[in-house]
C-alpha positions in Angstrom: 0.0 0.4 0.0 1.3 3.4 -1.0 1.3 6.5 1.3 -1.7 8.0 -0.6 -3.7 4.5 -0.6 -2.9 4.6 3.5 -3.8 8.0 4.0 -7.4 7.6 2.2 -7.6 4.3 3.9 -7.0 5.7 7.1 -9.5 8.6 6.3 -12.1 6.0 5.6 -12.0 4.9 8.7 -11.9 8.1 10.9 -14.4 9.0 13.3 -15.6 12.4 14.7 -16.7 12.9 18.5 -19.6 15.3 19.5 -17.0 18.0 20.0 -15.3 17.8 16.6 -12.1 15.6 17.8 -11.0 12.9 15.0 -10.1 9.6 16.4 -9.6 6.2 15.4 -10.4 2.8 16.7 -7.2 0.3 17.0 -9.5 -2.8 16.0 -10.0 -0.9 12.6 -6.4 0.0 12.7 -5.2 -3.6 13.1 -7.5 -4.3 9.7 -5.9 -1.8 7.6 -2.2 -2.3 8.8 -2.9 -6.1 8.0 -2.3 -7.5 11.3 -4.3 -10.8 11.5 -4.5 -11.4 15.4 -5.1 -9.1 18.2 -2.4 -10.2 20.3 0.0 -9.3 17.8 -0.9 -5.6 17.3 -1.1 -4.9 21.1 2.5 -5.1 20.9 2.2 -2.4 18.1 0.0 -0.6 20.5 2.1 -0.7 23.5 5.3 0.5 21.1 3.3 3.5 20.0 2.1 4.5 23.5 6.0 4.3 24.3 6.7 6.8 21.5 3.5 9.1 22.4 5.0 9.2 26.2 8.6 9.6 25.0 7.2 12.5 22.9 5.7 14.4 26.0 2.3 13.5 25.4 -0.3 11.9 27.9 -0.5 8.1 27.1 -4.4 8.4 28.5 -5.3 11.4 26.5 -3.8 9.9 23.2 -5.1 6.2 23.5 -8.4 5.9 25.3 -9.5 2.5 26.8 -13.1 1.7 25.4 -15.1 -1.5 25.5 -17.3 -2.3 22.2 -19.7 -4.9 21.3 -18.3 -7.4 18.6 -19.6 -10.4 16.8 -16.9 -12.9 18.6 -16.9 -11.2 22.0 -19.7 -9.2 23.8 -17.2 -6.9 25.1 -14.0 -6.3 23.4 -11.4 -4.2 24.5 -10.2 -1.3 22.1 -8.6 1.9 22.0 -9.8 5.5 20.7 -6.7 7.2 19.2 -6.2 10.5 18.7 -5.0 11.8 15.6 -1.4 12.3 17.1 -0.9 9.0 17.9 -1.9 7.6 14.6 -0.3 10.0 12.5 3.1 10.0 14.6 3.4 6.8 15.7 1.3 4.1 14.0 2.5 4.3 10.4 6.0 4.5 11.7 5.8 1.8 14.4 4.2 -0.6 11.8 7.0 -0.1 9.5 9.3 -0.7 12.0 7.4 -3.8 13.7 7.1 -5.7 10.5 10.6 -6.6 11.1 10.2 -8.3 14.6 6.5 -9.2 15.0 4.6 -12.0 13.6 1.2 -10.7 12.1 
């Protein structure tokens, strides 16, 4: 997937809250970044959290823990991500992680 396709894909799963803040759900990001297992994608999330914290941003503000209903699990764990955490970390972290984490 090239850069333009990636940006269009990120835009297609973007959500906006009642205050106009943009956010993305990790389980949707998992799919477009082609991770088959949530357990493997959680490693990317943890790395992104560390990168976010190292940049001086609050993890609790950038990664909001949410519960969502899903077909497989009545109460699935997910995260809402700010635009900062998605744009600044997930794409770069995914590129690095592909070398080290099995999808």
